[in-house]
Steps between C-alpha positions, in 0.01 A plus 500: 500500500222633722137480407280807561200289599278802539296658780427305818767237440639569847162441656479175309837384630471616861557214745197371682433250776483141382164330514393138474248524217549648156488877469486644147707803597778296656494257208509791255799649681683170470421482129616860456833426666543205267405720204763756596767231520398368159512853362852551632600172334328608176296180509197647328278185496550457876446871551168477316389192693566654840362842403182338368442315826582808708247713312230233507532489879481881525320633192448842658866557581680746275848356545383150412306622197791709372737204540261282302493758220880508500525121489255474213685767302835326551356168383354648182136528605440862404120477511511339843741764628272780384202329659681495837608862457142605427390337822788672678384837362133437574582450868655847503872420492754690293835403348747629244509217247740691277764480775458125549698291252276199565232658284707595194330227301161665552594824329300526180262228619129591458374632831840594641455875454160497668635311803782753522246783501288335770802441724612859448155633595515303824816689590367847425471728804150551636518783751189602693640589842670803647748534786331535838802490732872524435734407784844655446700225674625279219606200708168411660429185298131568556267199496166560671251782534197545725237772545326623812147613404459682831763770446600440137859402576698253290762263640791378286715201596874537430667158483861614483477768766280287728255776566145609434437852375179690569386740231241736645208629298683826443814322378720522810722190535610354835638172632220301659700190604849357448735218597499625858133400514582139414467530124684273266425598140144636490304380199125483450283706736136562582305740718228399746320836526255389768766377742754762389772251412755476222580136422837422342648189338868496596775259395878479545625516141859567381403823324423676830754714681691335786382153409610250765575148378334360810168660404504370144174331411306641794171679448214654695178697486518819707241750621557870576268743673413766243444761772835461676721309255583251771519123440167338588559135413753255358419161350806311378508200271604209718857394410502167318839501327355633175521843341191718530411826329171645615452755227143623502183507706139614504276610786141379541221715639490291817868574567646169390813523286598256224856484365691314229839330510674490162737225617255264674166352387297666774261789567533642852232661713533729797217399734279745685635370830838351589856566394566210263512530122262232371575281199155558361511320165763276344508369146744370240340752264684777686832517320580871521213685666508878466216751532164408649160664539162412648183472294229760572313256728828398667420132467771449239865597484665548162876442485736583215746216457788612281535160332140372488265797463213591732407266784171499686490422875164419657524652848247257644642173371855635453509321164738643240419481129646645182276731300463398140589767248397577145757422232562870451529579873862543609491460879855388581772721647264711713661653809254748648129411510221742593125514454279765341137401546471140383805523273859417584786737419840340444844659484682271261878526525563145380439585135676735261406781485361544850126556518200579717202286408133469589375143548129441448359182651199311368174470693627201696811695608697185419638603162687800362285585201693800374805714560540864406831683494460826690861616482811365332864597454477819704836681486513500882471122520797330665330185629170638628383310806197560721210743500191609690158594364360827635154573362532459124878539488791260535808643670798275432877484540636556149870446553601270784839447328537148644710398200759765588589338833724198552482222756764688700241767579672767293392684190703382202527858374385755760521781243232325292242502780205733457250665736203279582186582304144411600265512200128574514299304244132567442306173494 
């Protein structure tokens, strides 16, 4: 018997580095594992006890809240189950309760139909974008996208093929860089228009073509000359016996580059001088760092952590803090993070259905006051990943197709792969 614990349960259960003091996320994960074991054993009182503790530790987590609703329903607390489901719906999650046998007892209960309607509305497509670029190669496994404001070109990072494509303003597509230029899998990218550089986060992951076991876990930040396409710099993560995946980066106006590592609790910085990748900020709050973006004054770095939400890094003190979020603000499961004015734009592939959201901060810039869904359940979505803001538009990878590749680097069903689509969403 397998429990459909709902969206984001994988993020809740992902392994994380051990730490000495208590961490609510790690404690919640432990309680969730215990809840799943109790569920398999059909020990409903134990299931409820563990699910209650898991949700109390992470009240904003959809998987934990859904599990609590399930546990309450199975122990006869219909009103409590509906209360948890209302919270689940208010945060923006969706679920098909009719297909989940755990909630049979709620059918006919006052309030059940309204919760069903709210969950269904959260799953309804909201389509506001249009295709901007379609790349015919179906096996790219596209991850990152960057824009050069000087000549209007876009750059698309292809993880599987280990290459970077340049899409000229007129639409012509060419290979800008490939494995012969020292690329592992290219991921997040950013353009430094003043210095005419394309910066690339590159990591040796199994999904890339010609993956060598000896490179597994290695990662680097690379620079390419936009005028010639030639490599202009390489900054590797120093080998330490651990796995590293440098997946995204952002470029400051002064030329410094900041990058995240989804497997290590560190933010890297490429210095203005020297050839060493600096471990700029380290914190136990960094469990699965993804997209990152600088504040308008470039004194603060905002980082999307898949498991925690939005982190704030003070670039002067290097202190890392978690932004508080309103009860209705769903900020987990964000992969790509961009900025439009003072607002943050998140590409949220850790919830179902996938979404693009606008995050509005309060005056202190230390709390997410509100989220707005800009796009949801687009028919092109196959794990959307990263994007870039150009003027008042977000250009983002709609269908990376990560889920269609195995750890052996091969597509599970090559015939099911589709051309890569870049969507243009008016902000």
